[in-house]
C-alpha positions in Angstrom: 276.9 2.1 -158.5 278.1 3.3 -155.1 281.0 2.1 -153.1 278.8 -0.1 -150.9 277.9 -2.2 -153.9 281.4 -2.9 -155.0 283.6 -5.6 -153.5 286.8 -4.2 -152.0 289.8 -4.4 -154.3 293.5 -4.7 -153.5 296.6 -4.0 -155.5 300.3 -4.2 -154.6 303.4 -2.7 -156.3 307.0 -3.3 -155.1 309.8 -0.8 -154.6 312.9 -1.4 -156.8 316.6 -1.2 -156.6 318.7 0.2 -159.5 321.6 -2.2 -159.9 323.2 -0.2 -162.7 322.2 2.4 -165.2 322.2 5.6 -163.1 320.5 8.5 -164.9 320.7 6.7 -168.3 316.9 6.3 -168.8 316.2 9.9 -169.9 319.3 9.7 -172.1 317.8 6.8 -174.1 320.2 4.4 -172.5 320.0 1.0 -170.8 319.2 0.1 -167.2 319.5 -2.9 -164.9 317.2 -3.1 -161.8 315.1 -5.4 -159.7 311.8 -5.3 -157.8 312.2 -6.0 -154.1 310.0 -7.5 -151.4 308.9 -4.1 -149.9 306.1 -2.1 -151.5 302.9 -0.1 -151.5 299.4 -1.4 -151.2 296.2 0.3 -152.4 292.8 -1.1 -151.3 289.3 0.3 -151.6 286.1 0.6 -153.6 284.4 2.9 -156.1 282.0 5.8 -155.4 279.3 7.2 -157.7 279.3 10.7 -156.2 282.3 12.1 -158.2 284.5 12.2 -155.0 288.0 11.0 -154.6 289.0 10.0 -151.1 292.6 8.8 -150.4 293.7 7.8 -146.9 297.4 7.1 -146.2 298.2 5.6 -142.8 301.4 7.7 -142.8 300.3 10.9 -144.4 296.6 11.5 -143.6 293.5 11.8 -145.7 292.6 13.9 -148.8 289.1 14.2 -150.2 288.4 16.2 -153.4 285.7 16.2 -156.1 286.8 14.9 -159.5 285.8 18.3 -160.9 288.7 19.8 -159.0 291.4 17.4 -160.1 294.7 19.2 -160.2 298.1 19.2 -158.4 297.7 20.1 -154.7 300.0 22.6 -153.0 299.3 21.0 -149.6 299.4 17.2 -148.9 301.7 17.0 -151.9 302.1 13.2 -151.4 298.7 12.7 -153.0 299.8 14.3 -156.3 301.4 11.0 -157.3 297.9 9.3 -157.2 295.9 12.3 -158.5 298.3 12.5 -161.5 297.6 8.9 -162.3 293.8 9.5 -162.1 294.2 12.4 -164.6 296.3 10.3 -167.0 293.8 7.4 -166.9 290.8 9.6 -167.5 292.7 11.1 -170.5 293.1 7.5 -171.8 289.4 6.9 -171.5 289.0 5.2 -168.2 285.6 6.1 -166.8 286.5 7.1 -163.2 283.3 8.0 -161.2 285.0 8.4 -157.8 286.6 6.1 -155.3 287.8 5.5 -151.8 291.4 4.2 -151.4 293.5 3.3 -148.4 297.3 3.3 -148.9 299.7 1.2 -146.8 303.2 -0.1 -147.4 306.6 -1.0 -146.1 309.0 0.4 -148.7 311.0 3.3 -147.2 309.9 6.7 -148.5 312.5 9.1 -150.0 315.3 6.4 -150.0 315.7 6.0 -153.7 313.7 2.7 -153.8 310.9 4.1 -156.1 308.2 4.4 -153.5 306.7 7.0 -155.8 306.6 4.7 -158.8 305.2 1.9 -156.5 302.4 4.3 -155.3 301.6 5.3 -158.9 301.4 1.8 -160.2 299.5 0.4 -157.3 297.0 3.3 -157.9 296.9 2.7 -161.6 296.2 -1.1 -161.3 293.6 -0.4 -158.6 291.7 2.0 -160.9 292.0 -0.3 -163.9 290.4 -3.1 -161.8 287.8 -0.8 -160.4 286.8 0.8 -163.7 287.8 -2.0 -166.1 289.8 -1.0 -169.1 292.5 -2.9 -170.9 295.9 -1.1 -171.3 299.2 -2.6 -172.4 301.6 -2.8 -169.5 304.1 -0.4 -171.0 301.3 2.1 -171.7 300.4 1.9 -168.0 304.1 2.6 -167.0 304.2 5.6 -169.3 301.0 7.0 -167.9 302.5 6.8 -164.4 305.6 8.5 -165.7 303.5 11.4 -167.2 301.7 11.7 -163.9 305.0 12.3 -162.2 306.0 14.9 -164.8 302.8 16.8 -164.8 301.6 16.6 -161.2 304.8 16.3 -159.2 307.3 18.2 -161.3 310.0 15.6 -161.6 311.0 15.0 -165.2 311.9 11.4 -164.6 312.6 8.6 -167.1 310.4 5.6 -167.2 312.8 3.0 -165.7 311.3 3.0 -162.2 307.8 2.3 -163.5 309.1 -0.4 -165.9 311.1 -2.3 -163.2 308.2 -2.0 -160.7 305.7 -3.3 -163.2 307.8 -6.0 -165.0 309.8 -7.3 -162.1 310.0 -11.0 -161.5 311.2 -12.9 -158.5 314.8 -14.0 -158.6 315.4 -12.0 -161.9 317.0 -8.7 -162.8 315.2 -6.5 -165.3 317.1 -5.2 -168.3 315.4 -2.2 -170.0 316.5 -0.5 -173.2 314.9 3.0 -173.0 315.3 3.6 -176.7 314.1 0.3 -178.2 311.9 -0.4 -175.2 313.2 -4.0 -175.0 312.6 -5.6 -171.7 314.5 -8.7 -170.7 314.5 -10.8 -167.5 317.8 -12.2 -166.5 318.2 -14.9 -163.7 319.9 -13.5 -160.6 322.5 -15.8 -158.9 320.7 -17.6 -156.0 323.7 -17.5 -153.7 323.7 -13.6 -153.7 321.6 -11.2 -151.8 320.9 -7.4 -151.8 321.1 -5.2 -148.8 319.5 -1.8 -148.9 320.7 0.7 -146.3 319.1 4.1 -145.8 321.6 6.9 -145.3 319.3 9.0 -143.1 319.4 11.9 -145.7 316.1 12.1 -147.5 315.9 13.2 -151.2 313.7 16.0 -152.6 314.0 15.4 -156.3 311.5 18.1 -157.3 313.7 20.7 -155.6 315.9 20.9 -158.7 319.0 18.8 -158.7 317.4 15.9 -160.6 316.0 18.2 -163.3 319.3 20.1 -163.5 321.2 16.8 -164.2 318.7 16.1 -166.9 319.3 19.5 -168.5 323.1 19.1 -168.2 323.2 15.7 -169.9 320.9 16.8 -172.7 323.2 19.9 -173.1 326.2 17.5 -173.3 324.5 15.5 -176.1 324.1 18.8 -178.0 327.7 19.7 -177.6 328.7 16.2 -178.8 326.3 16.6 -181.7 324.4 13.3 -181.0 320.6 12.7 -180.5 321.4 11.4 -177.0 324.3 10.3 -174.8 323.3 6.7 -175.7 325.1 7.3 -179.0 328.5 8.1 -177.4 331.2 5.6 -176.4 334.0 6.2 -173.8 336.5 6.1 -176.7 334.6 9.0 -178.3 334.9 11.1 -175.2 338.6 10.3 -174.9 339.2 11.8 -178.3 337.6 15.1 -177.5 340.1 17.4 -175.8 337.9 20.5 -176.3 335.0 19.6 -174.0 334.3 21.8 -171.0 335.0 20.0 -167.8 331.4 19.8 -166.6 330.2 18.5 -169.9 332.9 15.8 -170.0 332.1 14.6 -166.4 328.4 14.5 -166.9 328.7 12.7 -170.2 331.4 10.3 -168.8 329.0 9.1 -166.1 326.1 8.3 -168.4 328.3 6.8 -171.1 330.1 4.7 -168.6 326.8 3.6 -167.0 325.5 2.4 -170.3 328.7 0.4 -170.9 328.5 -1.1 -167.4 325.0 -2.3 -168.0 325.9 -4.1 -171.2 328.8 -5.8 -169.4 326.7 -6.6 -166.4 324.1 -8.4 -168.6 326.8 -10.7 -169.9 328.2 -11.3 -166.4 324.8 -12.2 -165.0 324.1 -14.5 -167.8 327.4 -16.2 -166.9 326.5 -16.2 -163.2 329.4 -13.9 -162.4 328.4 -12.0 -159.3 332.0 -10.9 -158.5 332.1 -9.1 -161.8 328.7 -7.5 -161.2 329.9 -6.3 -157.8 332.9 -4.6 -159.3 330.8 -2.8 -161.8 328.5 -1.6 -159.0 331.4 -0.1 -157.1 332.7 1.5 -160.3 329.3 3.0 -160.8 329.3 4.6 -157.4 332.7 6.2 -157.9 331.5 7.7 -161.1 328.4 9.1 -159.3 330.8 10.6 -156.7 333.3 12.1 -159.1 331.5 12.7 -162.4 327.8 13.2 -161.7 328.0 14.6 -158.2 324.8 13.0 -157.2 326.2 11.2 -154.2 326.5 12.6 -150.6 329.0 12.1 -147.8 326.5 9.8 -146.1 326.1 7.6 -149.2 329.9 7.5 -149.7 330.4 6.4 -146.1 327.9 3.6 -146.4 329.6 2.4 -149.6 333.1 2.6 -148.2 332.1 0.6 -145.0 330.3 -2.0 -147.1 333.3 -2.5 -149.4 335.5 -3.4 -146.4 333.2 -6.2 -145.1 333.9 -9.9 -145.9 331.4 -11.3 -148.3 330.6 -8.0 -150.0 331.0 -8.0 -153.8 330.1 -4.4 -154.5 328.0 -1.4 -153.3 326.6 1.8 -154.8 323.9 4.4 -154.3 320.6 3.3 -155.7 318.2 5.5 -157.5 318.7 9.2 -158.4 321.0 9.9 -155.5 321.2 13.3 -153.7 320.5 11.2 -150.5 318.5 8.1 -150.1 320.0 4.6 -149.9 322.7 2.3 -151.0 322.4 -1.2 -152.4 325.1 -3.8 -151.4 325.6 -7.0 -153.3 326.8 -9.8 -151.1 327.0 -13.5 -150.4 323.6 -14.6 -149.2 324.9 -16.7 -146.4 326.6 -13.7 -144.8 323.8 -11.1 -145.6 322.4 -10.8 -142.0 325.9 -10.6 -140.5 326.9 -7.9 -143.1 323.7 -5.9 -142.5 324.4 -5.8 -138.7 328.0 -4.8 -139.1 327.1 -2.1 -141.7 324.5 -0.6 -139.4 326.7 -0.6 -136.3 329.7 0.9 -138.1 327.7 3.6 -139.8 326.0 4.5 -136.5 329.5 4.8 -134.8 331.0 6.9 -137.5 327.9 9.1 -138.4 325.8 9.1 -135.3 322.7 7.8 -137.2 321.4 4.2 -136.9 320.4 3.4 -140.4 317.5 1.2 -141.5 319.0 -1.8 -143.1 316.9 -4.3 -145.2 318.1 -7.6 -146.6 315.9 -7.8 -149.7 314.7 -10.6 -151.9 314.1 -9.9 -155.5 310.3 -10.0 -155.9 307.6 -10.1 -158.5 306.3 -6.8 -160.0 303.0 -5.0 -159.5 299.8 -7.0 -159.4 
């Protein structure tokens, strides 16, 4: 069955914002996020000649035989998709070759999970092209493994879960230990503004993996299976902890506690309380986890001064990327314009600013 005999298939996966739960996922913690109305599209058809051809309108074209499926040292962007191919084949999906075109409007390298969107759009495309039933969480985990093995980022699974399980006008709560997923209505009078800092991230370069190692080391010092099992009161009683261990642990522990509080606030429709927690989260990123940057700090400080803003923080892993600002919906466009103009004046960079709606997950 060649590509000319198969109707063209199309899949879409959104980017996501992390509202709270920064670096908690690989510490068996809890996360609060939302899918957004920007994403990645994959369209194409199958081939019967054992060839993979992937064409990105932004990054170029790669063509390789299935027999040479492995991480590429050049055109590294394609490793996100090739890793997904490898994982699905290992799960018994009978991939015979395919042509795929990749497009999208989610900013790359901004902490909005463009990588998870690319992985999931590819996975759903292949599962439609070479039909195989997999549970949604199994698909998410396959994409996570692809990122570990083909990209080198030892990420948790929160990005894939939020991208896949998102629902319009709802936040997604994910418990990374129990794997509970819960949808929580988002106040309709609030909006999210995503602002790129102009500083791209490069997670595989080491800082992300280093923080993972540091938090796991902190759990060992504290003699617990994971930082999920520690409370702020526990840390306060420990005067013997090395400074770095205390700060790394304080961030993750505090983030877990902020997520639990945020769920109750959202269920009560309390956007003001949620905004305060988001701002607290950013301060912890800045002081305790050191995954913020001067650019992200500037965006957050500008946002917090604007009328109608309830809170702001970095979104995603940090080390560059973007911020997410929670604000009153009726003032969102005005806030976005002011935020852009003030950042450009103070930093010399005109940022990309997106007023985002909370969208449905990958389909």
